[in-house]
PQR file of N, CA, C, O and H, with PARSE charges and radii, in Angstrom:
ATOM      1  N   UNK A   1     -10.545  -5.067  12.285 -0.4000 1.5000
ATOM      2  CA  UNK A   1      -9.997  -4.580  10.964 -0.0000 2.0000
ATOM      3  C   UNK A   1      -9.407  -3.296  11.037  0.5500 1.7000
ATOM      4  O   UNK A   1      -9.905  -2.332  11.618 -0.5500 1.4000
ATOM      5  N   UNK A   2      -8.119  -3.314  10.310 -0.4000 1.5000
ATOM      6  CA  UNK A   2      -7.409  -2.119  10.634 -0.0000 2.0000
ATOM      7  C   UNK A   2      -6.908  -1.400   8.923  0.5500 1.7000
ATOM      8  O   UNK A   2      -6.433  -2.221   8.139 -0.5500 1.4000
ATOM      9  H   UNK A   2      -7.714  -4.097   9.838  0.4000 1.0000
ATOM     10  N   UNK A   3      -7.030   0.009   8.457 -0.4000 1.5000
ATOM     11  CA  UNK A   3      -7.146   0.425   7.608 -0.0000 2.0000
ATOM     12  C   UNK A   3      -5.675   1.513   7.497  0.5500 1.7000
ATOM     13  O   UNK A   3      -5.324   2.179   8.471 -0.5500 1.4000
ATOM     14  H   UNK A   3      -7.416   0.676   9.094  0.4000 1.0000
ATOM     15  N   UNK A   4      -4.979   1.544   6.256 -0.4000 1.5000
ATOM     16  CA  UNK A   4      -3.614   1.934   6.289 -0.0000 2.0000
ATOM     17  C   UNK A   4      -3.493   3.030   4.984  0.5500 1.7000
ATOM     18  O   UNK A   4      -4.377   2.868   4.143 -0.5500 1.4000
ATOM     19  H   UNK A   4      -5.264   1.003   5.465  0.4000 1.0000
ATOM     20  N   UNK A   5      -2.548   4.090   4.711 -0.4000 1.5000
ATOM     21  CA  UNK A   5      -2.083   4.633   3.786 -0.0000 2.0000
ATOM     22  C   UNK A   5      -1.158   4.079   3.249  0.5500 1.7000
ATOM     23  O   UNK A   5      -0.546   3.168   3.805 -0.5500 1.4000
ATOM     24  H   UNK A   5      -1.830   4.222   5.395  0.4000 1.0000
ATOM     25  N   UNK A   6      -0.919   4.444   2.258 -0.4000 1.5000
ATOM     26  CA  UNK A   6       0.552   3.123   1.582 -0.0000 2.0000
ATOM     27  C   UNK A   6       1.409   4.634   1.431  0.5500 1.7000
ATOM     28  O   UNK A   6       0.929   5.415   0.609 -0.5500 1.4000
ATOM     29  H   UNK A   6      -1.417   5.184   1.806  0.4000 1.0000
ATOM     30  N   UNK A   7       2.471   5.016   2.073 -0.4000 1.5000
ATOM     31  CA  UNK A   7       3.051   6.863   1.858 -0.0000 2.0000
ATOM     32  C   UNK A   7       4.187   6.344   0.990  0.5500 1.7000
ATOM     33  O   UNK A   7       4.966   5.580   1.560 -0.5500 1.4000
ATOM     34  H   UNK A   7       2.861   4.382   2.741  0.4000 1.0000
ATOM     35  N   UNK A   8       4.375   6.572  -0.048 -0.4000 1.5000
ATOM     36  CA  UNK A   8       5.852   6.606  -0.561 -0.0000 2.0000
ATOM     37  C   UNK A   8       6.736   8.002  -0.617  0.5500 1.7000
ATOM     38  O   UNK A   8       6.405   9.142  -0.944 -0.5500 1.4000
ATOM     39  H   UNK A   8       3.742   7.193  -0.510  0.4000 1.0000
ATOM     40  N   UNK A   9       7.723   7.571  -0.264 -0.4000 1.5000
ATOM     41  CA  UNK A   9       8.621   8.940  -0.275 -0.0000 2.0000
ATOM     42  C   UNK A   9       9.509   8.827  -1.177  0.5500 1.7000
ATOM     43  O   UNK A   9      10.220   9.829  -1.261 -0.5500 1.4000
ATOM     44  H   UNK A   9       7.991   6.645   0.002  0.4000 1.0000
ATOM     45  N   UNK A  10       9.820   7.778  -2.083 -0.4000 1.5000
ATOM     46  CA  UNK A  10      10.340   8.013  -2.977 -0.0000 2.0000
ATOM     47  C   UNK A  10      10.335   6.783  -4.337  0.5500 1.7000
ATOM     48  O   UNK A  10      10.816   5.650  -4.324 -0.5500 1.4000
ATOM     49  H   UNK A  10       9.243   6.965  -2.016  0.4000 1.0000
ATOM     50  N   UNK A  11       9.660   7.449  -5.366 -0.4000 1.5000
ATOM     51  CA  UNK A  11       9.322   6.746  -6.308 -0.0000 2.0000
ATOM     52  C   UNK A  11      10.202   5.836  -7.178  0.5500 1.7000
ATOM     53  O   UNK A  11      10.210   5.984  -8.400 -0.5500 1.4000
ATOM     54  H   UNK A  11       9.270   8.370  -5.376  0.4000 1.0000
ATOM     55  N   UNK A  12      10.837   5.031  -6.656 -0.4000 1.5000
ATOM     56  CA  UNK A  12      12.006   3.934  -7.295 -0.0000 2.0000
ATOM     57  C   UNK A  12      12.151   3.260  -8.506  0.5500 1.7000
ATOM     58  O   UNK A  12      13.147   2.827  -9.085 -0.5500 1.4000
ATOM     59  H   UNK A  12      10.830   4.911  -5.663  0.4000 1.0000
ATOM     60  N   UNK A  13      10.206   3.254  -8.947 -0.4000 1.5000
ATOM     61  CA  UNK A  13       9.954   2.821 -10.236 -0.0000 2.0000
ATOM     62  C   UNK A  13       9.113   3.447 -11.032  0.5500 1.7000
ATOM     63  O   UNK A  13       8.328   2.905 -11.809 -0.5500 1.4000
ATOM     64  H   UNK A  13       9.396   3.606  -8.477  0.4000 1.0000
ATOM     65  N   UNK A  14       9.294   4.875 -10.812 -0.4000 1.5000
ATOM     66  CA  UNK A  14       9.204   6.035 -11.687 -0.0000 2.0000
ATOM     67  C   UNK A  14       7.162   5.869 -11.912  0.5500 1.7000
ATOM     68  O   UNK A  14       6.593   6.727 -12.588 -0.5500 1.4000
ATOM     69  H   UNK A  14       9.932   5.315 -10.181  0.4000 1.0000
ATOM     70  N   UNK A  15       6.378   4.766 -11.293 -0.4000 1.5000
ATOM     71  CA  UNK A  15       5.246   4.251 -11.510 -0.0000 2.0000
ATOM     72  C   UNK A  15       4.250   5.040 -10.659  0.5500 1.7000
ATOM     73  O   UNK A  15       3.367   5.587 -11.319 -0.5500 1.4000
ATOM     74  H   UNK A  15       6.839   4.070 -10.743  0.4000 1.0000
ATOM     75  N   UNK A  16       4.211   5.184  -9.573 -0.4000 1.5000
ATOM     76  CA  UNK A  16       3.046   5.486  -8.800 -0.0000 2.0000
ATOM     77  C   UNK A  16       3.221   7.018  -8.496  0.5500 1.7000
ATOM     78  O   UNK A  16       2.145   7.582  -8.300 -0.5500 1.4000
ATOM     79  H   UNK A  16       4.928   4.739  -9.036  0.4000 1.0000
ATOM     80  N   UNK A  17       4.398   7.862  -8.409 -0.4000 1.5000
ATOM     81  CA  UNK A  17       4.371   9.251  -7.668 -0.0000 2.0000
ATOM     82  C   UNK A  17       5.136   8.664  -6.032  0.5500 1.7000
ATOM     83  O   UNK A  17       5.580   7.577  -5.662 -0.5500 1.4000
ATOM     84  H   UNK A  17       5.272   7.403  -8.568  0.4000 1.0000
ATOM     85  N   UNK A  18       4.998   9.959  -5.409 -0.4000 1.5000
ATOM     86  CA  UNK A  18       5.188  10.012  -3.808 -0.0000 2.0000
ATOM     87  C   UNK A  18       3.553  10.418  -3.281  0.5500 1.7000
ATOM     88  O   UNK A  18       2.536  10.771  -3.878 -0.5500 1.4000
ATOM     89  H   UNK A  18       4.638  10.842  -5.710  0.4000 1.0000
ATOM     90  N   UNK A  19       3.874  10.184  -1.961 -0.4000 1.5000
ATOM     91  CA  UNK A  19       3.067  10.434  -1.315 -0.0000 2.0000
ATOM     92  C   UNK A  19       1.934   9.759  -0.678  0.5500 1.7000
ATOM     93  O   UNK A  19       2.270   8.593  -0.885 -0.5500 1.4000
ATOM     94  H   UNK A  19       4.700   9.897  -1.476  0.4000 1.0000
ATOM     95  N   UNK A  20       1.015   9.700  -0.155 -0.4000 1.5000
ATOM     96  CA  UNK A  20      -0.377   8.694  -0.467 -0.0000 2.0000
ATOM     97  C   UNK A  20      -0.920   8.265  -2.044  0.5500 1.7000
ATOM     98  O   UNK A  20      -1.611   8.893  -2.846 -0.5500 1.4000
ATOM     99  H   UNK A  20       0.742  10.647   0.012  0.4000 1.0000
ATOM    100  N   UNK A  21      -0.312   6.955  -2.112 -0.4000 1.5000
ATOM    101  CA  UNK A  21      -0.434   6.201  -3.376 -0.0000 2.0000
ATOM    102  C   UNK A  21      -1.526   4.960  -3.362  0.5500 1.7000
ATOM    103  O   UNK A  21      -2.139   4.559  -4.352 -0.5500 1.4000
ATOM    104  H   UNK A  21       0.249   6.445  -1.461  0.4000 1.0000
ATOM    105  N   UNK A  22      -1.623   4.487  -2.134 -0.4000 1.5000
ATOM    106  CA  UNK A  22      -2.810   3.414  -2.226 -0.0000 2.0000
ATOM    107  C   UNK A  22      -3.324   3.551  -0.593  0.5500 1.7000
ATOM    108  O   UNK A  22      -3.040   4.370   0.282 -0.5500 1.4000
ATOM    109  H   UNK A  22      -1.126   4.812  -1.330  0.4000 1.0000
ATOM    110  N   UNK A  23      -4.297   2.244  -0.614 -0.4000 1.5000
ATOM    111  CA  UNK A  23      -5.375   2.404   0.751 -0.0000 2.0000
ATOM    112  C   UNK A  23      -5.068   0.708   0.804  0.5500 1.7000
ATOM    113  O   UNK A  23      -5.097  -0.058  -0.159 -0.5500 1.4000
ATOM    114  H   UNK A  23      -4.528   1.580  -1.325  0.4000 1.0000
ATOM    115  N   UNK A  24      -4.814   0.428   1.999 -0.4000 1.5000
ATOM    116  CA  UNK A  24      -4.761  -0.808   2.491 -0.0000 2.0000
ATOM    117  C   UNK A  24      -5.485  -1.346   3.569  0.5500 1.7000
ATOM    118  O   UNK A  24      -5.646  -0.653   4.573 -0.5500 1.4000
ATOM    119  H   UNK A  24      -4.791   1.050   2.781  0.4000 1.0000
ATOM    120  N   UNK A  25      -5.957  -2.515   3.503 -0.4000 1.5000
ATOM    121  CA  UNK A  25      -7.093  -3.145   4.586 -0.0000 2.0000
ATOM    122  C   UNK A  25      -6.139  -4.164   5.337  0.5500 1.7000
ATOM    123  O   UNK A  25      -5.373  -4.832   4.642 -0.5500 1.4000
ATOM    124  H   UNK A  25      -5.827  -3.078   2.687  0.4000 1.0000
ATOM    125  N   UNK A  26      -6.138  -4.308   6.578 -0.4000 1.5000
ATOM    126  CA  UNK A  26      -5.860  -5.833   6.867 -0.0000 2.0000
ATOM    127  C   UNK A  26      -7.103  -6.395   7.762  0.5500 1.7000
ATOM    128  O   UNK A  26      -7.627  -5.747   8.667 -0.5500 1.4000
ATOM    129  H   UNK A  26      -6.760  -3.765   7.142  0.4000 1.0000
ATOM    130  N   UNK A  27      -7.446  -7.570   7.401 -0.4000 1.5000
ATOM    131  CA  UNK A  27      -8.816  -8.071   8.071 -0.0000 2.0000
ATOM    132  C   UNK A  27      -7.797  -8.921   8.851  0.5500 1.7000
ATOM    133  O   UNK A  27      -6.614  -9.239   8.726 -0.5500 1.4000
ATOM    134  H   UNK A  27      -7.020  -8.097   6.666  0.4000 1.0000
ATOM    135  N   UNK A  28      -9.274  -9.245  10.113 -0.4000 1.5000
ATOM    136  CA  UNK A  28      -9.160 -10.226  10.839 -0.0000 2.0000
ATOM    137  C   UNK A  28      -8.050 -11.199  10.915  0.5500 1.7000
ATOM    138  O   UNK A  28      -7.150 -11.418  11.726 -0.5500 1.4000
ATOM    139  H   UNK A  28     -10.235  -8.987  10.215  0.4000 1.0000
ATOM    140  N   UNK A  29      -8.411 -11.685   9.833 -0.4000 1.5000
ATOM    141  CA  UNK A  29      -7.924 -13.088   9.351 -0.0000 2.0000
ATOM    142  C   UNK A  29      -6.155 -12.660   9.171  0.5500 1.7000
ATOM    143  O   UNK A  29      -5.259 -13.440   9.495 -0.5500 1.4000
ATOM    144  H   UNK A  29      -9.141 -11.506   9.174  0.4000 1.0000
ATOM    145  N   UNK A  30      -5.974 -11.616   8.735 -0.4000 1.5000
ATOM    146  CA  UNK A  30      -4.613 -11.277   8.646 -0.0000 2.0000
ATOM    147  C   UNK A  30      -4.242 -11.171   6.974  0.5500 1.7000
ATOM    148  O   UNK A  30      -3.132 -10.782   6.610 -0.5500 1.4000
ATOM    149  H   UNK A  30      -6.702 -10.982   8.472  0.4000 1.0000
ATOM    150  N   UNK A  31      -5.145 -11.503   6.159 -0.4000 1.5000
ATOM    151  CA  UNK A  31      -5.026 -10.928   4.990 -0.0000 2.0000
ATOM    152  C   UNK A  31      -5.278  -9.720   4.588  0.5500 1.7000
ATOM    153  O   UNK A  31      -6.108  -9.027   5.176 -0.5500 1.4000
ATOM    154  H   UNK A  31      -6.047 -11.819   6.454  0.4000 1.0000
ATOM    155  N   UNK A  32      -4.653  -9.323   3.609 -0.4000 1.5000
ATOM    156  CA  UNK A  32      -4.783  -7.717   3.546 -0.0000 2.0000
ATOM    157  C   UNK A  32      -5.004  -7.448   1.706  0.5500 1.7000
ATOM    158  O   UNK A  32      -4.544  -7.996   0.705 -0.5500 1.4000
ATOM    159  H   UNK A  32      -3.978  -9.887   3.131  0.4000 1.0000
ATOM    160  N   UNK A  33      -5.822  -6.471   1.923 -0.4000 1.5000
ATOM    161  CA  UNK A  33      -6.349  -5.952   0.415 -0.0000 2.0000
ATOM    162  C   UNK A  33      -5.566  -4.702   0.321  0.5500 1.7000
ATOM    163  O   UNK A  33      -5.583  -3.900   1.255 -0.5500 1.4000
ATOM    164  H   UNK A  33      -6.196  -6.025   2.736  0.4000 1.0000
ATOM    165  N   UNK A  34      -4.727  -4.445  -0.989 -0.4000 1.5000
ATOM    166  CA  UNK A  34      -4.569  -3.003  -1.443 -0.0000 2.0000
ATOM    167  C   UNK A  34      -4.629  -2.611  -2.820  0.5500 1.7000
ATOM    168  O   UNK A  34      -4.337  -3.236  -3.839 -0.5500 1.4000
ATOM    169  H   UNK A  34      -4.713  -5.097  -1.747  0.4000 1.0000
ATOM    170  N   UNK A  35      -5.181  -1.146  -2.597 -0.4000 1.5000
ATOM    171  CA  UNK A  35      -5.806  -0.679  -3.988 -0.0000 2.0000
ATOM    172  C   UNK A  35      -5.233   0.654  -4.253  0.5500 1.7000
ATOM    173  O   UNK A  35      -5.524   1.653  -3.595 -0.5500 1.4000
ATOM    174  H   UNK A  35      -5.418  -0.639  -1.769  0.4000 1.0000
ATOM    175  N   UNK A  36      -4.251   0.626  -5.428 -0.4000 1.5000
ATOM    176  CA  UNK A  36      -3.422   1.737  -5.553 -0.0000 2.0000
ATOM    177  C   UNK A  36      -4.867   3.262  -6.078  0.5500 1.7000
ATOM    178  O   UNK A  36      -5.915   3.126  -6.710 -0.5500 1.4000
ATOM    179  H   UNK A  36      -4.014  -0.186  -5.963  0.4000 1.0000
ATOM    180  N   UNK A  37      -4.483   4.046  -5.697 -0.4000 1.5000
ATOM    181  CA  UNK A  37      -5.339   5.069  -5.762 -0.0000 2.0000
ATOM    182  C   UNK A  37      -5.497   5.183  -7.414  0.5500 1.7000
ATOM    183  O   UNK A  37      -4.613   4.625  -8.065 -0.5500 1.4000
ATOM    184  H   UNK A  37      -3.632   4.156  -5.183  0.4000 1.0000
ATOM    185  N   UNK A  38      -6.540   5.854  -8.128 -0.4000 1.5000
ATOM    186  CA  UNK A  38      -6.467   5.647  -9.825 -0.0000 2.0000
ATOM    187  C   UNK A  38      -5.780   6.650 -10.037  0.5500 1.7000
ATOM    188  O   UNK A  38      -5.520   6.556 -11.236 -0.5500 1.4000
ATOM    189  H   UNK A  38      -7.258   6.307  -7.599  0.4000 1.0000
ATOM    190  N   UNK A  39      -5.118   7.930  -9.504 -0.4000 1.5000
ATOM    191  CA  UNK A  39      -4.791   8.816 -10.221 -0.0000 2.0000
ATOM    192  C   UNK A  39      -3.071   8.057  -9.900  0.5500 1.7000
ATOM    193  O   UNK A  39      -2.293   8.713 -10.593 -0.5500 1.4000
ATOM    194  H   UNK A  39      -5.330   8.007  -8.530  0.4000 1.0000
ATOM    195  N   UNK A  40      -2.507   7.265  -9.340 -0.4000 1.5000
ATOM    196  CA  UNK A  40      -0.806   7.216  -9.149 -0.0000 2.0000
ATOM    197  C   UNK A  40      -1.070   5.924 -10.151  0.5500 1.7000
ATOM    198  O   UNK A  40      -0.202   5.993 -11.022 -0.5500 1.4000
ATOM    199  H   UNK A  40      -3.139   6.732  -8.777  0.4000 1.0000
ATOM    200  N   UNK A  41      -1.891   4.811 -10.372 -0.4000 1.5000
ATOM    201  CA  UNK A  41      -1.523   3.800 -11.038 -0.0000 2.0000
ATOM    202  C   UNK A  41      -2.254   3.718 -12.653  0.5500 1.7000
ATOM    203  O   UNK A  41      -1.946   2.976 -13.586 -0.5500 1.4000
ATOM    204  H   UNK A  41      -2.595   4.754  -9.665  0.4000 1.0000
ATOM    205  N   UNK A  42      -3.117   4.567 -12.591 -0.4000 1.5000
ATOM    206  CA  UNK A  42      -3.801   4.872 -13.970 -0.0000 2.0000
ATOM    207  C   UNK A  42      -4.964   3.729 -13.987  0.5500 1.7000
ATOM    208  O   UNK A  42      -5.834   4.060 -14.792 -0.5500 1.4000
ATOM    209  H   UNK A  42      -3.367   5.170 -11.833  0.4000 1.0000
ATOM    210  N   UNK A  43      -5.248   2.492 -13.353 -0.4000 1.5000
ATOM    211  CA  UNK A  43      -6.044   1.427 -12.989 -0.0000 2.0000
ATOM    212  C   UNK A  43      -6.713   1.453 -11.755  0.5500 1.7000
ATOM    213  O   UNK A  43      -6.027   1.913 -10.843 -0.5500 1.4000
ATOM    214  H   UNK A  43      -4.541   2.223 -12.699  0.4000 1.0000
ATOM    215  N   UNK A  44      -7.913   1.077 -11.438 -0.4000 1.5000
ATOM    216  CA  UNK A  44      -8.255   0.566 -10.266 -0.0000 2.0000
ATOM    217  C   UNK A  44      -8.507  -0.673  -9.834  0.5500 1.7000
ATOM    218  O   UNK A  44      -9.589  -1.214 -10.061 -0.5500 1.4000
ATOM    219  H   UNK A  44      -8.470   0.703 -12.180  0.4000 1.0000
ATOM    220  N   UNK A  45      -7.590  -1.223  -9.201 -0.4000 1.5000
ATOM    221  CA  UNK A  45      -7.663  -2.569  -8.938 -0.0000 2.0000
ATOM    222  C   UNK A  45      -7.152  -2.760  -7.593  0.5500 1.7000
ATOM    223  O   UNK A  45      -6.341  -2.120  -6.925 -0.5500 1.4000
ATOM    224  H   UNK A  45      -6.712  -0.783  -9.016  0.4000 1.0000
ATOM    225  N   UNK A  46      -7.775  -3.713  -7.387 -0.4000 1.5000
ATOM    226  CA  UNK A  46      -7.291  -4.358  -5.946 -0.0000 2.0000
ATOM    227  C   UNK A  46      -6.390  -5.891  -5.759  0.5500 1.7000
ATOM    228  O   UNK A  46      -6.707  -6.793  -6.533 -0.5500 1.4000
ATOM    229  H   UNK A  46      -8.434  -4.233  -7.930  0.4000 1.0000
ATOM    230  N   UNK A  47      -5.344  -6.147  -4.792 -0.4000 1.5000
ATOM    231  CA  UNK A  47      -4.563  -7.101  -5.120 -0.0000 2.0000
ATOM    232  C   UNK A  47      -4.498  -7.691  -3.453  0.5500 1.7000
ATOM    233  O   UNK A  47      -4.253  -6.847  -2.591 -0.5500 1.4000
ATOM    234  H   UNK A  47      -5.087  -5.414  -4.163  0.4000 1.0000
ATOM    235  N   UNK A  48      -4.686  -8.916  -3.088 -0.4000 1.5000
ATOM    236  CA  UNK A  48      -4.857  -9.318  -1.917 -0.0000 2.0000
ATOM    237  C   UNK A  48      -3.443  -9.938  -1.708  0.5500 1.7000
ATOM    238  O   UNK A  48      -2.885 -10.556  -2.614 -0.5500 1.4000
ATOM    239  H   UNK A  48      -4.886  -9.601  -3.788  0.4000 1.0000
ATOM    240  N   UNK A  49      -2.838  -9.734  -0.380 -0.4000 1.5000
ATOM    241  CA  UNK A  49      -1.959 -10.175   0.220 -0.0000 2.0000
ATOM    242  C   UNK A  49      -2.265 -11.434   1.596  0.5500 1.7000
ATOM    243  O   UNK A  49      -3.320 -11.428   2.229 -0.5500 1.4000
ATOM    244  H   UNK A  49      -3.292  -9.231   0.356  0.4000 1.0000
ATOM    245  N   UNK A  50      -1.397 -12.206   1.802 -0.4000 1.5000
ATOM    246  CA  UNK A  50      -1.324 -12.931   2.976 -0.0000 2.0000
ATOM    247  C   UNK A  50      -0.986 -12.050   4.262  0.5500 1.7000
ATOM    248  O   UNK A  50      -1.556 -12.332   5.316 -0.5500 1.4000
ATOM    249  H   UNK A  50      -0.539 -12.211   1.288  0.4000 1.0000
ATOM    250  N   UNK A  51      -0.180 -11.112   4.218 -0.4000 1.5000
ATOM    251  CA  UNK A  51      -0.023 -10.257   5.225 -0.0000 2.0000
ATOM    252  C   UNK A  51       0.679  -8.663   5.216  0.5500 1.7000
ATOM    253  O   UNK A  51       1.363  -8.381   4.232 -0.5500 1.4000
ATOM    254  H   UNK A  51       0.284 -10.883   3.362  0.4000 1.0000
ATOM    255  N   UNK A  52       0.575  -8.023   5.888 -0.4000 1.5000
ATOM    256  CA  UNK A  52       1.400  -6.852   5.993 -0.0000 2.0000
ATOM    257  C   UNK A  52       2.781  -6.795   5.323  0.5500 1.7000
ATOM    258  O   UNK A  52       3.226  -5.962   4.533 -0.5500 1.4000
ATOM    259  H   UNK A  52       0.020  -8.251   6.688  0.4000 1.0000
ATOM    260  N   UNK A  53       3.339  -7.892   5.839 -0.4000 1.5000
ATOM    261  CA  UNK A  53       4.882  -7.991   5.637 -0.0000 2.0000
ATOM    262  C   UNK A  53       4.984  -8.266   4.253  0.5500 1.7000
ATOM    263  O   UNK A  53       5.953  -7.867   3.607 -0.5500 1.4000
ATOM    264  H   UNK A  53       2.977  -8.568   6.481  0.4000 1.0000
ATOM    265  N   UNK A  54       4.099  -8.889   3.767 -0.4000 1.5000
ATOM    266  CA  UNK A  54       4.403  -9.113   2.006 -0.0000 2.0000
ATOM    267  C   UNK A  54       4.032  -8.031   1.189  0.5500 1.7000
ATOM    268  O   UNK A  54       4.652  -7.904   0.134 -0.5500 1.4000
ATOM    269  H   UNK A  54       3.312  -9.213   4.292  0.4000 1.0000
ATOM    270  N   UNK A  55       2.952  -7.049   1.524 -0.4000 1.5000
ATOM    271  CA  UNK A  55       2.670  -5.821   1.164 -0.0000 2.0000
ATOM    272  C   UNK A  55       3.725  -5.057   1.161  0.5500 1.7000
ATOM    273  O   UNK A  55       3.876  -4.302   0.201 -0.5500 1.4000
ATOM    274  H   UNK A  55       2.449  -7.153   2.382  0.4000 1.0000
ATOM    275  N   UNK A  56       4.675  -5.074   2.203 -0.4000 1.5000
ATOM    276  CA  UNK A  56       6.170  -4.078   2.342 -0.0000 2.0000
ATOM    277  C   UNK A  56       7.007  -4.638   1.631  0.5500 1.7000
ATOM    278  O   UNK A  56       7.832  -3.924   1.061 -0.5500 1.4000
ATOM    279  H   UNK A  56       4.553  -5.688   2.982  0.4000 1.0000
ATOM    280  N   UNK A  57       7.051  -6.252   1.429 -0.4000 1.5000
ATOM    281  CA  UNK A  57       7.991  -6.747   0.456 -0.0000 2.0000
ATOM    282  C   UNK A  57       7.823  -6.522  -0.896  0.5500 1.7000
ATOM    283  O   UNK A  57       8.759  -6.360  -1.679 -0.5500 1.4000
ATOM    284  H   UNK A  57       6.381  -6.832   1.892  0.4000 1.0000
ATOM    285  N   UNK A  58       6.585  -6.507  -1.203 -0.4000 1.5000
ATOM    286  CA  UNK A  58       6.293  -6.072  -2.753 -0.0000 2.0000
ATOM    287  C   UNK A  58       6.551  -4.561  -3.053  0.5500 1.7000
ATOM    288  O   UNK A  58       7.330  -4.042  -3.853 -0.5500 1.4000
ATOM    289  H   UNK A  58       5.825  -6.638  -0.566  0.4000 1.0000
ATOM    290  N   UNK A  59       5.664  -4.009  -2.174 -0.4000 1.5000
ATOM    291  CA  UNK A  59       5.707  -2.618  -2.274 -0.0000 2.0000
ATOM    292  C   UNK A  59       6.718  -1.442  -1.544  0.5500 1.7000
ATOM    293  O   UNK A  59       6.778  -0.231  -1.754 -0.5500 1.4000
ATOM    294  H   UNK A  59       5.031  -4.431  -1.525  0.4000 1.0000
ATOM    295  N   UNK A  60       7.513  -2.342  -0.565 -0.4000 1.5000
ATOM    296  CA  UNK A  60       8.206  -1.363   0.120 -0.0000 2.0000
ATOM    297  C   UNK A  60       9.429  -0.519  -0.090  0.5500 1.7000
ATOM    298  O   UNK A  60       9.952   0.342   0.618 -0.5500 1.4000
ATOM    299  H   UNK A  60       7.464  -3.326  -0.394  0.4000 1.0000
ATOM    300  N   UNK A  61       9.765  -1.062  -1.387 -0.4000 1.5000
ATOM    301  CA  UNK A  61      11.156  -0.371  -2.178 -0.0000 2.0000
ATOM    302  C   UNK A  61      12.239  -0.215  -1.237  0.5500 1.7000
ATOM    303  O   UNK A  61      12.844   0.857  -1.275 -0.5500 1.4000
ATOM    304  H   UNK A  61       9.340  -1.761  -1.962  0.4000 1.0000
ATOM    305  N   UNK A  62      12.565  -1.018  -0.469 -0.4000 1.5000
ATOM    306  CA  UNK A  62      13.684  -1.103   0.564 -0.0000 2.0000
ATOM    307  C   UNK A  62      13.390   0.146   1.381  0.5500 1.7000
ATOM    308  O   UNK A  62      14.195   1.059   1.199 -0.5500 1.4000
ATOM    309  H   UNK A  62      12.074  -1.889  -0.439  0.4000 1.0000
ATOM    310  N   UNK A  63      12.362   0.387   2.279 -0.4000 1.5000
ATOM    311  CA  UNK A  63      12.361   1.603   3.395 -0.0000 2.0000
ATOM    312  C   UNK A  63      11.586   2.825   2.643  0.5500 1.7000
ATOM    313  O   UNK A  63      11.184   3.790   3.294 -0.5500 1.4000
ATOM    314  H   UNK A  63      11.707  -0.354   2.426  0.4000 1.0000
ATOM    315  N   UNK A  64      11.358   2.702   0.911 -0.4000 1.5000
ATOM    316  CA  UNK A  64      11.205   3.947   0.643 -0.0000 2.0000
ATOM    317  C   UNK A  64       9.650   4.430   0.749  0.5500 1.7000
ATOM    318  O   UNK A  64       9.234   5.575   0.573 -0.5500 1.4000
ATOM    319  H   UNK A  64      11.685   1.919   0.382  0.4000 1.0000
ATOM    320  N   UNK A  65       8.797   3.106   1.126 -0.4000 1.5000
ATOM    321  CA  UNK A  65       7.637   3.264   1.361 -0.0000 2.0000
ATOM    322  C   UNK A  65       7.093   2.499   2.762  0.5500 1.7000
ATOM    323  O   UNK A  65       7.553   1.444   3.198 -0.5500 1.4000
ATOM    324  H   UNK A  65       9.135   2.176   1.269  0.4000 1.0000
ATOM    325  N   UNK A  66       5.921   3.343   3.403 -0.4000 1.5000
ATOM    326  CA  UNK A  66       5.811   2.905   4.691 -0.0000 2.0000
ATOM    327  C   UNK A  66       3.952   3.339   4.637  0.5500 1.7000
ATOM    328  O   UNK A  66       3.311   4.150   3.968 -0.5500 1.4000
ATOM    329  H   UNK A  66       5.547   4.200   3.048  0.4000 1.0000
ATOM    330  N   UNK A  67       3.540   2.243   5.797 -0.4000 1.5000
ATOM    331  CA  UNK A  67       2.335   1.817   6.149 -0.0000 2.0000
ATOM    332  C   UNK A  67       1.917   3.189   7.048  0.5500 1.7000
ATOM    333  O   UNK A  67       2.906   3.583   7.666 -0.5500 1.4000
ATOM    334  H   UNK A  67       4.060   1.584   6.341  0.4000 1.0000
ATOM    335  N   UNK A  68       0.927   3.877   7.248 -0.4000 1.5000
ATOM    336  CA  UNK A  68       0.450   4.651   7.665 -0.0000 2.0000
ATOM    337  C   UNK A  68      -0.978   4.384   8.404  0.5500 1.7000
ATOM    338  O   UNK A  68      -2.055   4.533   7.827 -0.5500 1.4000
ATOM    339  H   UNK A  68       0.124   3.557   6.746  0.4000 1.0000
ATOM    340  N   UNK A  69      -0.856   4.015   9.608 -0.4000 1.5000
ATOM    341  CA  UNK A  69      -2.575   3.662  10.193 -0.0000 2.0000
ATOM    342  C   UNK A  69      -3.403   5.011  10.068  0.5500 1.7000
ATOM    343  O   UNK A  69      -3.097   6.155  10.404 -0.5500 1.4000
ATOM    344  H   UNK A  69       0.019   3.893  10.077  0.4000 1.0000
ATOM    345  N   UNK A  70      -4.473   4.538   9.514 -0.4000 1.5000
ATOM    346  CA  UNK A  70      -5.789   5.574   9.678 -0.0000 2.0000
ATOM    347  C   UNK A  70      -6.352   5.538  10.644  0.5500 1.7000
ATOM    348  O   UNK A  70      -7.128   6.493  10.676 -0.5500 1.4000
ATOM    349  H   UNK A  70      -4.721   3.609   9.241  0.4000 1.0000
ATOM    350  N   UNK A  71      -6.434   4.746  11.806 -0.4000 1.5000
ATOM    351  CA  UNK A  71      -7.154   4.472  12.664 -0.0000 2.0000
ATOM    352  C   UNK A  71      -6.847   4.683  13.876  0.5500 1.7000
ATOM    353  O   UNK A  71      -7.716   4.639  14.747 -0.5500 1.4000
ATOM    354  H   UNK A  71      -5.803   3.970  11.780  0.4000 1.0000
ATOM    355  N   UNK A  72      -5.058   5.054  14.266 -0.4000 1.5000
ATOM    356  CA  UNK A  72      -4.527   4.999  15.425 -0.0000 2.0000
ATOM    357  C   UNK A  72      -4.934   6.439  15.967  0.5500 1.7000
ATOM    358  O   UNK A  72      -4.598   6.790  17.098 -0.5500 1.4000
ATOM    359  H   UNK A  72      -4.352   5.090  13.559  0.4000 1.0000
TER
END
């Protein structure tokens, strides 16, 4: 299991703000759980993706968002 912070350098959508906006966990299966911080999205939710690449396709905003590994 690997843990990441979703760091947004530029908030293109104007919704989540910038900086550390979500927690991401990649499981041994390759599946990924993403949870936006309550103060950024206004709701506590968990979204499941098939891969880290899928997370960045949806939330990467063309390179404006990066994944920073917690446990490196």
